[in-house]
C-alpha positions in Angstrom: -63.6 -74.0 40.7 -65.8 -71.0 40.8 -67.7 -69.9 37.7 -66.5 -66.3 38.0 -62.9 -67.5 38.2 -63.4 -69.4 35.0 -65.1 -66.4 33.4 -62.2 -64.2 34.4 -59.7 -66.6 33.0 -61.6 -66.8 29.6 -61.9 -63.1 29.4 -58.2 -62.7 30.3 -57.2 -65.1 27.5 -59.5 -63.6 24.8 -59.1 -59.9 25.6 -55.4 -59.7 24.4 -56.2 -61.5 21.2 -59.1 -59.1 20.5 -56.8 -56.2 21.3 -54.3 -57.5 18.8 -56.9 -57.9 16.1 -58.3 -54.4 16.7 -54.8 -52.9 16.6 -54.1 -54.6 13.3 -57.4 -53.6 11.8 -57.2 -49.9 12.7 -53.5 -49.0 13.1 -51.6 -50.9 10.5 -51.6 -50.9 6.7 -51.9 -54.7 6.8 -55.6 -55.7 7.3 -54.9 -59.4 7.8 -54.1 -60.2 11.5 -52.8 -63.7 10.6 -50.4 -62.2 8.1 -49.2 -59.7 10.7 -48.8 -62.6 13.2 -46.6 -64.5 10.7 -44.5 -61.4 10.0 -44.0 -60.9 13.8 -42.8 -64.5 14.0 -40.4 -64.0 11.1 -39.0 -60.8 12.7 -38.7 -62.4 16.1 -41.0 -59.8 17.6 -44.0 -62.0 18.6 -43.1 -61.8 22.3 -43.1 -58.0 22.1 -46.6 -57.9 20.5 -48.0 -60.4 23.1 -46.6 -58.2 25.9 -48.3 -55.1 24.5 -51.5 -57.0 23.9 -51.7 -58.2 27.5 -51.8 -54.6 28.8 -55.6 -54.7 28.2 -55.8 -57.2 31.0 -54.5 -54.5 33.4 -57.5 -52.3 32.6 -60.0 -55.2 32.9 -58.3 -56.4 36.2 -58.6 -53.0 37.9 -62.2 -52.6 36.6 -63.1 -55.9 38.3 -61.3 -55.0 41.5 -63.1 -51.6 41.6 -66.5 -53.3 41.2 -65.7 -55.9 43.9 -65.6 -58.9 41.5 -62.5 -60.4 43.1 -62.8 -63.9 41.7 -63.0 -62.6 38.1 -60.0 -60.5 38.8 -58.1 -63.6 40.0 -59.0 -65.4 36.8 -57.7 -62.4 34.8 -54.5 -62.5 36.9 -54.2 -66.2 36.2 -54.5 -65.7 32.4 -51.9 -62.9 32.6 -49.5 -65.2 34.4 -50.1 -67.8 31.6 -49.3 -65.2 29.0 -46.1 -64.2 31.0 -45.0 -67.9 31.0 -45.6 -68.0 27.3 -43.6 -64.9 26.7 -40.7 -66.2 28.7 -40.8 -69.5 26.7 -40.9 -67.6 23.4 -38.0 -65.3 24.5 -35.6 -68.1 25.5 -36.5 -70.8 23.0 
C-alpha cells in the first residue's frame, strides 16, 4: 500500500470524529462529547450524527483532488465507504 493512501484513510477516519467533537463543543449546551454520544445511542440517532459528521470528508476529498493528491483522495474515499457500511449496519441492526 502507498503511504499517501494510508494517510488519506487515517485522515478520513479521524476528521469526522474531530468534526463531531467540535460540533458538540461549540453548538450544543452539553460540553461532554461522550455524553452526547450516549444520548444519541439512547435516542437511536447515532447513524444520523455519523452521516452528518462524514460530510467533512467531502470537503477534504475535493481539496485533495484539486491539489492533485489522488492517492490521499482514494484513502479518504475508502474511509467514507467504511463509514457508510457502519451506518448501514447501525440502521438495520
